[in-house]
Backbone as a printed PyTorch tensor [residue, N CA C, xyz], in Angstrom:
tensor([[[107.8760, -12.7720,  97.6230],
         [108.5100, -11.7870,  98.5120],
         [109.9440, -12.0810,  98.8270]],

        [[110.7910, -11.0910,  98.7650],
         [112.1860, -11.3330,  98.9500],
         [112.4970, -11.5870, 100.4340]],

        [[113.6720, -12.1590, 100.7010],
         [114.0890, -12.4240, 102.0460],
         [114.2600, -11.0880, 102.8490]],

        [[114.7240, -10.1720, 102.1120],
         [115.0230,  -8.8800, 102.7510],
         [113.7640,  -8.1900, 103.2570]],

        [[112.6190,  -8.3450, 102.4810],
         [111.3640,  -7.9080, 102.9390],
         [110.7350,  -8.7330, 104.0360]],

        [[110.8240,  -9.8540, 104.0210],
         [110.3340, -10.8420, 104.9780],
         [111.0430, -10.6170, 106.3160]],

        [[112.2910, -10.4810, 106.2160],
         [113.1180, -10.2630, 107.3750],
         [112.8020,  -8.7830, 108.0890]],

        [[112.2610,  -7.9220, 107.3640],
         [111.9360,  -6.5630, 107.8370],
         [113.0730,  -5.6210, 107.6290]],

        [[114.1880,  -6.1350, 106.9660],
         [115.2720,  -5.2610, 106.6320],
         [115.1460,  -4.8070, 105.3120]],

        [[115.5080,  -3.5390, 105.0640],
         [115.3620,  -2.9820, 103.6630],
         [116.8430,  -2.8240, 103.2380]],

        [[117.0390,  -2.6450, 101.9160],
         [118.3830,  -2.5110, 101.2670],
         [119.0770,  -1.3930, 101.8050]],

        [[118.4130,  -0.4640, 102.4790],
         [118.9690,   0.8160, 103.0420],
         [119.7950,   0.2760, 104.2900]],

        [[119.3450,  -0.5670, 104.9530],
         [119.9110,  -0.9670, 106.2480],
         [120.8510,  -2.2520, 106.0130]],

        [[120.8170,  -2.8370, 104.8090],
         [121.4460,  -3.9630, 104.5200],
         [123.1510,  -3.7820, 104.5710]],

        [[123.8070,  -4.7720, 105.0000],
         [125.2690,  -4.7420, 104.9920],
         [125.8840,  -5.3650, 103.8100]],

        [[125.0740,  -5.7650, 102.9980],
         [125.5860,  -6.3170, 101.6730],
         [125.9580,  -5.3080, 100.6840]],

        [[126.7180,  -5.5250,  99.6460],
         [127.3080,  -4.5380,  98.8160],
         [126.1640,  -3.7140,  98.2780]],

        [[126.4790,  -2.4790,  97.9660],
         [125.4510,  -1.6390,  97.4710],
         [125.0360,  -2.0190,  96.0630]],

        [[123.7510,  -2.2240,  95.8020],
         [123.2140,  -2.5270,  94.4680],
         [122.2560,  -1.4670,  94.1620]],

        [[122.6150,  -0.7170,  93.0900],
         [121.8100,   0.4380,  92.8040],
         [120.4870,   0.0390,  92.2670]],

        [[120.3040,  -1.1800,  91.6840],
         [119.0620,  -1.6320,  91.2540],
         [118.0900,  -1.8640,  92.3940]],

        [[118.3520,  -1.9430,  93.6240],
         [117.5610,  -1.9870,  94.7870],
         [117.3780,  -0.6960,  95.5520]],

        [[117.7340,   0.3880,  94.9070],
         [117.7530,   1.7160,  95.5900],
         [116.3320,   2.3760,  95.2450]],

        [[115.7700,   3.0350,  96.1420],
         [114.4420,   3.7040,  95.9690],
         [114.5280,   4.6990,  94.7260]],

        [[115.5740,   5.4550,  94.6060],
         [115.6580,   6.4850,  93.5480],
         [115.6980,   5.7920,  92.2570]],

        [[116.3710,   4.7460,  92.1400],
         [116.4570,   4.0750,  90.9150],
         [115.1070,   3.3530,  90.5560]],

        [[114.4580,   2.8750,  91.4970],
         [113.1480,   2.2530,  91.2950],
         [112.0760,   3.2580,  90.9200]],

        [[112.0080,   4.3300,  91.5730],
         [111.1960,   5.3840,  91.2120],
         [111.5490,   6.0070,  89.8390]],

        [[112.6830,   6.1040,  89.5010],
         [113.1620,   6.5390,  88.1280],
         [112.7610,   5.6680,  87.0090]],

        [[112.8230,   4.2850,  87.2530],
         [112.5170,   3.3070,  86.2540],
         [110.9720,   3.2960,  86.1330]],

        [[110.0910,   3.4480,  87.1750],
         [108.7460,   3.5480,  87.2650],
         [108.3220,   4.8620,  86.4210]],

        [[108.9030,   5.9370,  86.6870],
         [108.6430,   7.0560,  86.0010],
         [108.9340,   7.0710,  84.6100]],

        [[109.8590,   6.4630,  84.1950],
         [110.2090,   6.1650,  82.7660],
         [109.1560,   5.3720,  82.0910]],

        [[108.7910,   4.3230,  82.8180],
         [107.7170,   3.4200,  82.3390],
         [106.4020,   4.2800,  82.1750]],

        [[106.0670,   5.1250,  83.1430],
         [104.9010,   5.9440,  83.0480],
         [104.9780,   6.9390,  81.8030]],

        [[106.1680,   7.4710,  81.6320],
         [106.3970,   8.4310,  80.4920],
         [106.0640,   7.7050,  79.2430]],

        [[106.5030,   6.3850,  79.1190],
         [106.4430,   5.8210,  77.8020],
         [104.9120,   5.3990,  77.5710]],

        [[104.2650,   5.0640,  78.7090],
         [102.8080,   4.8400,  78.5800],
         [102.1010,   6.0890,  78.1800]],

        [[102.4880,   7.2440,  78.8110],
         [101.8190,   8.5070,  78.5360],
         [101.9790,   8.8030,  77.0110]],

        [[103.3000,   8.7370,  76.5340],
         [103.4660,   9.1180,  75.0660],
         [102.7390,   8.1830,  74.1800]],

        [[102.5800,   6.9390,  74.4620],
         [101.8930,   6.0770,  73.6390],
         [100.4090,   6.1770,  73.7210]],

        [[ 99.8460,   6.5530,  74.8560],
         [ 98.2810,   6.5660,  74.9430],
         [ 97.7330,   8.0120,  74.8770]],

        [[ 98.7050,   9.1480,  74.9740],
         [ 98.0710,  10.3820,  75.0300],
         [ 97.2560,  10.7560,  73.6660]],

        [[ 96.2260,  11.5620,  73.8930],
         [ 95.3400,  11.9190,  72.8240],
         [ 96.1080,  12.8420,  71.8500]],

        [[ 97.0740,  13.7710,  72.3240],
         [ 97.9070,  14.5200,  71.6080],
         [ 99.3470,  14.0320,  71.7380]],

        [[ 99.9170,  13.5720,  70.7490],
         [101.2700,  12.8880,  70.8500],
         [102.2870,  13.9480,  71.0700]],

        [[102.0520,  15.2780,  70.7090],
         [103.0630,  16.4310,  70.9840],
         [102.9960,  16.8340,  72.3650]],

        [[102.0460,  16.5440,  73.1370],
         [102.0410,  17.0790,  74.4600],
         [102.8440,  16.1520,  75.4480]],

        [[103.5900,  16.7040,  76.1590],
         [104.3810,  15.9290,  77.1430],
         [103.5060,  15.8260,  78.5010]],

        [[104.0830,  14.9160,  79.3610],
         [103.3010,  14.7970,  80.5720],
         [103.4390,  16.0950,  81.4780]],

        [[104.6210,  16.6680,  81.3420],
         [104.8590,  17.8880,  82.2710],
         [104.1030,  19.1420,  81.7310]],

        [[103.8290,  19.0580,  80.2520],
         [103.0560,  20.1710,  79.7720],
         [101.6280,  19.8220,  80.1620]],

        [[101.1810,  18.6130,  80.0570],
         [ 99.7350,  18.1970,  80.4100],
         [ 99.5240,  18.7420,  81.9720]],

        [[100.5580,  18.3900,  82.8720],
         [100.2150,  18.7920,  84.3550],
         [100.0560,  20.2180,  84.3800]],

        [[101.0700,  20.9370,  83.5710],
         [100.9470,  22.4540,  83.6670],
         [ 99.6350,  23.0610,  83.1670]],

        [[ 99.0210,  22.4920,  82.0360],
         [ 97.6860,  22.8390,  81.6880],
         [ 96.6990,  22.5620,  82.7840]],

        [[ 96.7610,  21.4000,  83.5160],
         [ 95.9370,  20.9080,  84.5540],
         [ 95.9840,  22.0320,  85.5280]],

        [[ 97.2660,  22.3470,  86.0450],
         [ 97.3740,  23.3660,  87.0550],
         [ 96.6700,  24.7600,  86.8340]],

        [[ 96.8400,  25.2150,  85.4920],
         [ 96.3220,  26.3800,  85.0450],
         [ 94.7350,  26.3440,  85.1710]],

        [[ 94.2630,  25.1570,  84.5930],
         [ 92.8460,  24.9310,  84.6260],
         [ 92.2850,  24.9360,  86.1240]],

        [[ 92.9780,  24.1740,  86.9480],
         [ 92.4870,  24.0560,  88.3560],
         [ 92.5940,  25.2920,  89.1860]],

        [[ 93.6600,  26.1270,  88.9510],
         [ 93.9140,  27.3820,  89.7840],
         [ 93.6260,  28.6000,  89.0710]],

        [[ 93.3830,  28.5650,  87.8590],
         [ 93.1630,  29.8360,  87.1050],
         [ 94.4130,  30.5640,  86.5690]],

        [[ 94.3770,  31.7340,  86.1280],
         [ 95.5520,  32.3570,  85.6390],
         [ 96.7680,  32.2470,  86.7470]],

        [[ 97.7890,  31.7990,  86.3440],
         [ 98.9410,  31.5020,  87.2650],
         [100.2920,  32.1010,  86.8090]],

        [[100.9650,  32.7000,  87.7320],
         [102.3720,  33.0860,  87.5080],
         [103.3060,  32.0270,  87.4000]],

        [[104.4390,  32.2830,  86.9190],
         [105.5370,  31.1140,  86.8060],
         [105.8060,  30.6840,  88.2830]],

        [[105.8720,  31.4360,  89.0800],
         [106.1840,  30.9630,  90.5580],
         [105.0280,  30.1710,  91.0700]],

        [[103.8180,  30.5020,  90.8480],
         [102.6690,  29.6630,  91.2550],
         [102.6340,  28.3890,  90.5230]],

        [[103.0370,  28.3640,  89.2050],
         [103.1380,  26.9710,  88.5170],
         [104.3020,  26.1090,  89.1490]],

        [[105.4070,  26.7040,  89.5420],
         [106.4630,  26.0610,  90.0430],
         [105.9380,  25.3060,  91.4780]],

        [[105.1370,  26.2000,  92.1510],
         [104.6840,  25.6520,  93.4070],
         [103.5320,  24.4620,  93.3670]],

        [[102.7250,  24.8160,  92.3800],
         [101.5950,  23.8200,  92.2540],
         [101.9740,  22.5500,  91.5450]],

        [[102.9920,  22.5350,  90.6910],
         [103.3360,  21.4670,  89.8290],
         [104.6870,  20.6730,  90.3370]],

        [[105.4530,  21.3110,  91.1900],
         [106.7660,  20.8040,  91.6580],
         [107.6570,  20.6770,  90.4380]],

        [[107.4740,  21.4200,  89.3570],
         [108.4640,  21.4200,  88.2150],
         [109.3480,  22.7300,  88.4560]],

        [[110.6260,  22.4310,  88.3400],
         [111.6010,  23.5240,  88.6360],
         [111.3650,  24.6790,  87.7640]],

        [[112.1260,  25.8810,  88.1590],
         [111.8340,  27.2450,  87.4550],
         [112.3570,  27.0490,  85.9280]],

        [[113.6270,  26.5980,  85.6650],
         [114.1310,  26.4670,  84.4140],
         [113.1880,  25.6130,  83.4460]],

        [[112.7850,  24.5420,  83.9360],
         [111.9400,  23.6730,  83.1640],
         [110.5600,  24.3550,  82.9380]],

        [[109.9850,  25.0270,  83.7860],
         [108.5680,  25.6030,  83.6900],
         [108.6890,  26.6740,  82.6100]],

        [[109.8200,  27.4070,  82.6310],
         [110.0440,  28.4400,  81.5950],
         [109.8810,  27.8730,  80.2800]],

        [[110.5490,  26.8880,  79.9020],
         [110.4770,  26.2160,  78.5750],
         [109.2170,  25.5720,  78.3590]],

        [[108.5040,  24.9630,  79.3630],
         [107.1360,  24.5210,  79.1440],
         [106.1290,  25.6290,  78.7520]],

        [[106.2250,  26.7640,  79.4420],
         [105.4320,  27.9080,  79.1710],
         [105.6610,  28.3740,  77.7560]],

        [[106.8960,  28.4730,  77.3560],
         [107.2150,  28.7990,  75.9690],
         [106.6520,  27.9960,  74.8570]],

        [[106.8140,  26.7920,  75.0330],
         [106.2580,  25.7370,  74.0690],
         [104.6530,  25.7580,  74.0620]],

        [[104.1250,  25.9310,  75.2820],
         [102.4980,  26.0680,  75.2640],
         [102.1230,  27.3080,  74.7250]],

        [[102.7980,  28.4580,  74.9520],
         [102.3980,  29.7230,  74.2050],
         [102.6130,  29.5140,  72.7490]],

        [[103.6510,  28.8850,  72.2240],
         [104.0000,  28.6660,  70.9030],
         [102.9540,  27.8330,  70.2190]],

        [[102.3280,  26.8690,  70.9740],
         [101.3220,  26.0270,  70.3940],
         [ 99.9190,  26.6680,  70.6130]],

        [[ 99.9350,  27.9750,  71.1520],
         [ 98.6880,  28.5980,  71.4020],
         [ 97.7500,  27.9500,  72.4000]],

        [[ 98.3940,  27.0780,  73.3910],
         [ 97.4120,  26.4170,  74.4120],
         [ 97.3140,  27.1810,  75.6730]],

        [[ 98.2360,  28.2950,  75.7880],
         [ 98.0640,  29.1070,  76.8840],
         [ 98.5050,  30.5100,  76.3560]],

        [[ 98.1080,  31.6990,  77.0730],
         [ 98.4810,  32.9940,  76.7180],
         [ 98.9650,  33.6790,  77.8370]],

        [[ 99.8530,  34.5230,  77.6400],
         [100.4330,  35.3810,  78.6950],
         [ 99.9120,  36.7760,  78.7800]],

        [[ 99.4540,  37.2170,  80.0370],
         [ 99.1290,  38.6400,  80.2350],
         [ 99.4760,  39.1820,  81.4510]],

        [[ 99.3750,  40.4600,  81.5920],
         [ 99.5620,  41.1490,  82.9280],
         [ 98.5610,  40.7270,  83.9690]],

        [[ 99.2220,  40.3780,  85.0940],
         [ 98.3070,  40.0890,  86.3740],
         [ 97.4000,  41.2800,  86.5760]],

        [[ 96.0030,  41.1710,  86.5900],
         [ 95.2120,  42.3380,  86.7560],
         [ 95.4060,  42.9870,  88.1010]],

        [[ 95.8070,  42.2680,  89.2630],
         [ 96.0620,  42.6920,  90.5120],
         [ 97.5470,  43.2880,  90.7980]],

        [[ 98.3530,  42.9540,  89.7560],
         [ 99.8500,  43.5030,  89.8020],
         [100.4240,  43.5530,  88.5240]],

        [[100.3490,  44.5300,  87.8420],
         [100.6410,  44.8570,  86.4160],
         [102.1870,  44.4230,  86.0790]],

        [[102.9860,  44.2090,  87.2640],
         [104.4300,  43.8950,  87.0330],
         [104.6390,  42.2470,  86.7790]],

        [[103.5900,  41.6730,  87.1710],
         [103.6100,  40.1940,  87.0570],
         [102.8010,  39.6800,  85.7610]],

        [[103.2550,  38.5860,  85.3090],
         [102.8170,  37.9910,  84.1230],
         [102.0550,  36.6330,  84.6200]],

        [[100.9400,  36.4400,  84.1300],
         [100.1880,  35.2200,  84.4370],
         [ 99.8570,  34.4580,  83.0580]],

        [[ 99.8520,  33.1010,  83.2570],
         [ 99.4210,  32.3050,  82.1110],
         [ 98.0370,  31.7210,  82.2810]],

        [[ 97.3230,  31.7480,  81.2670],
         [ 95.9170,  31.3390,  81.3450],
         [ 95.5650,  30.4590,  79.9870]],

        [[ 94.6630,  29.5800,  80.1670],
         [ 94.4390,  28.6970,  79.0510],
         [ 93.7220,  29.3490,  78.0460]],

        [[ 94.1160,  29.1110,  76.6810],
         [ 93.3020,  29.6090,  75.4960],
         [ 92.0580,  28.6270,  75.2560]],

        [[ 91.1130,  29.0670,  74.4030],
         [ 90.0480,  28.0770,  74.1230],
         [ 90.6370,  26.6870,  73.5990]],

        [[ 91.7200,  26.8700,  72.7640],
         [ 92.3010,  25.7150,  72.2600],
         [ 92.9470,  24.8080,  73.2420]],

        [[ 93.6410,  25.5120,  74.2360],
         [ 94.1500,  24.8050,  75.3840],
         [ 93.0590,  24.0840,  76.1880]],

        [[ 92.0560,  24.8640,  76.4610],
         [ 90.8470,  24.2300,  77.2530],
         [ 90.2790,  22.9820,  76.5090]],

        [[ 90.1470,  23.0710,  75.2260],
         [ 89.6840,  22.1720,  74.4000],
         [ 90.6160,  20.8610,  74.4070]],

        [[ 91.8390,  21.0840,  74.2670],
         [ 92.8050,  19.9470,  74.1470],
         [ 92.8820,  19.3450,  75.7450]],

        [[ 92.7600,  20.1190,  76.6820],
         [ 92.8300,  19.4530,  78.0750],
         [ 91.6290,  18.6090,  78.0870]],

        [[ 90.3990,  18.9710,  77.7570],
         [ 89.2380,  18.0150,  77.8320],
         [ 89.3580,  16.8940,  77.0290]],

        [[ 89.9990,  16.9220,  75.8050],
         [ 90.2390,  15.7550,  75.0720],
         [ 91.3140,  14.8390,  75.6730]],

        [[ 92.1570,  15.3470,  76.3950],
         [ 93.2760,  14.5480,  77.0240],
         [ 92.7670,  13.8180,  78.2830]],

        [[ 91.7400,  14.3400,  78.9510],
         [ 91.3050,  13.7570,  80.3780],
         [ 91.0810,  12.2770,  80.1690]],

        [[ 90.1920,  11.7530,  79.1510],
         [ 90.0860,  10.4300,  79.1270],
         [ 91.4040,   9.5150,  78.9740]],

        [[ 92.2240,   9.9610,  78.1040],
         [ 93.6020,   9.4250,  77.9250],
         [ 94.3430,   9.2710,  79.2060]],

        [[ 94.3340,  10.4400,  79.8660],
         [ 94.9850,  10.6560,  81.2230],
         [ 94.5230,   9.4970,  82.2050]],

        [[ 93.1640,   9.4280,  82.3600],
         [ 92.6340,   8.4130,  83.1550],
         [ 93.1510,   6.9750,  82.6950]],

        [[ 93.1830,   6.7460,  81.4870],
         [ 93.6270,   5.4190,  80.8940],
         [ 95.0250,   5.2080,  81.1930]],

        [[ 95.8820,   6.1800,  81.0770],
         [ 97.2990,   6.2150,  81.3860],
         [ 97.5210,   5.9010,  82.8570]],

        [[ 96.8380,   6.4580,  83.7840],
         [ 96.8880,   6.1410,  85.0720],
         [ 96.5400,   4.6410,  85.4120]],

        [[ 95.5430,   4.1440,  84.8360],
         [ 95.1190,   2.6770,  84.9400],
         [ 96.1270,   1.8690,  84.4750]],

        [[ 96.7290,   2.0020,  83.2940],
         [ 97.8200,   1.1830,  82.6890],
         [ 99.0600,   1.2560,  83.4810]],

        [[ 99.3450,   2.4690,  83.9630],
         [100.5530,   2.6260,  84.8620],
         [100.6360,   1.7350,  85.9450]],

        [[ 99.4340,   1.6970,  86.8340],
         [ 99.3000,   0.7620,  87.9650],
         [ 98.7300,  -0.6180,  87.6090]],

        [[ 98.5210,  -0.9600,  86.4000],
         [ 97.8470,  -2.2060,  86.0230],
         [ 98.4800,  -3.4980,  86.7470]],

        [[ 99.7600,  -3.5790,  86.8730],
         [100.2540,  -4.7710,  87.5530],
         [100.0340,  -4.8640,  88.8930]],

        [[ 99.4140,  -3.9020,  89.5590],
         [ 99.0630,  -4.0790,  91.0090],
         [ 97.5230,  -4.3100,  91.1970]],

        [[ 97.3270,  -5.0070,  92.2140],
         [ 95.8060,  -5.3280,  92.5370],
         [ 95.2630,  -3.8740,  93.2370]],

        [[ 94.0580,  -3.8960,  93.4750],
         [ 93.5550,  -2.7100,  94.0270],
         [ 94.0940,  -2.2510,  95.3590]],

        [[ 94.2790,  -3.1900,  96.2530],
         [ 94.8370,  -2.7700,  97.6460],
         [ 96.2780,  -2.3480,  97.2930]],

        [[ 97.1340,  -2.8650,  96.4830],
         [ 98.3700,  -2.3910,  96.1870],
         [ 98.3190,  -1.0560,  95.6480]],

        [[ 97.3900,  -0.7550,  94.7320],
         [ 97.2730,   0.5510,  94.0880],
         [ 97.0190,   1.5940,  95.2050]],

        [[ 95.9950,   1.2650,  96.1880],
         [ 95.7310,   2.1730,  97.2030],
         [ 96.9830,   2.4360,  98.0740]],

        [[ 97.5910,   1.3740,  98.4170],
         [ 98.8690,   1.4490,  99.2520],
         [ 99.9720,   2.2440,  98.5870]],

        [[100.1150,   2.1110,  97.2700],
         [101.1340,   2.8330,  96.6330],
         [100.9010,   4.3650,  96.7480]],

        [[ 99.5870,   4.6680,  96.3440],
         [ 99.1380,   6.0580,  96.3390],
         [ 99.3510,   6.7250,  97.7420]],

        [[ 98.9770,   6.0040,  98.6930],
         [ 99.2820,   6.4090, 100.1080],
         [100.6580,   6.6270, 100.5310]],

        [[101.4700,   5.6670, 100.2040],
         [102.9460,   5.7790, 100.3690],
         [103.5480,   6.9150,  99.5230]],

        [[103.2690,   7.1420,  98.3720],
         [103.8130,   8.1530,  97.5840],
         [103.4270,   9.5290,  98.1980]],

        [[102.0400,   9.6290,  98.5860],
         [101.6540,  10.9380,  99.1540],
         [102.4830,  11.1380, 100.4970]],

        [[102.5990,   9.9980, 101.3210],
         [103.4120,  10.2150, 102.5750],
         [104.6930,  10.6930, 102.4320]],

        [[105.4890,  10.2120, 101.4070],
         [106.7490,  10.6190, 101.0080],
         [106.7470,  12.1230, 100.7790]],

        [[105.8250,  12.5780, 100.0220],
         [105.7200,  13.9870,  99.6660],
         [105.4120,  14.8740, 101.0040]],

        [[104.4050,  14.4300, 101.6780],
         [104.0140,  15.1980, 102.9130],
         [105.2170,  15.1990, 103.9440]],

        [[106.0730,  14.2000, 103.9340],
         [107.2760,  14.2880, 104.8830],
         [108.1490,  15.3020, 104.3140]],

        [[108.2100,  15.6190, 103.1190],
         [109.1080,  16.6270, 102.4630],
         [108.6360,  17.9950, 102.6730]],

        [[107.2910,  18.1980, 102.3750],
         [106.8630,  19.5900, 102.3470],
         [105.4960,  19.8100, 103.0530]],

        [[105.1280,  18.9010, 103.8270],
         [103.8660,  19.0420, 104.5310],
         [102.6000,  18.8890, 103.6820]],

        [[102.8530,  18.2510, 102.4530],
         [101.7410,  17.8560, 101.7330],
         [101.4170,  18.8470, 100.5470]],

        [[102.0550,  19.9280, 100.4060],
         [101.7980,  20.9460,  99.3180],
         [101.9100,  20.4940,  98.0050]]])
């Protein structure tokens, strides 16, 4: 354990020179990059990215979804979700249609192929999660998940 942690002082409160390698954003980014590398290596479909996978999951969980609903449920920005939708339509994993309750809106829904691919990906996704947190013991894994959720809840009330 570092002296900084033992003393109860974080690098945020530290009066030493700024070290980007000790900043939360850098550490989160490094861990996210590590997770993405694990995802790409272990995914059942090597063409499917992690953000495409989570988009398929959201559509599966919530049913036919508008672009705005996907932005809200996945926390992926509007411009990025547009590209994801285009690529998923191109791969015939989702289809776009008019919203039955509001013909002006377009909703995305899973195709049979998309549903099948999602089911094939679930075991890989579970393995990816296990590998991502493998360096941690069970208590640390639980603490990490608790703290990550707490950071999100502080931002948006947990949505």
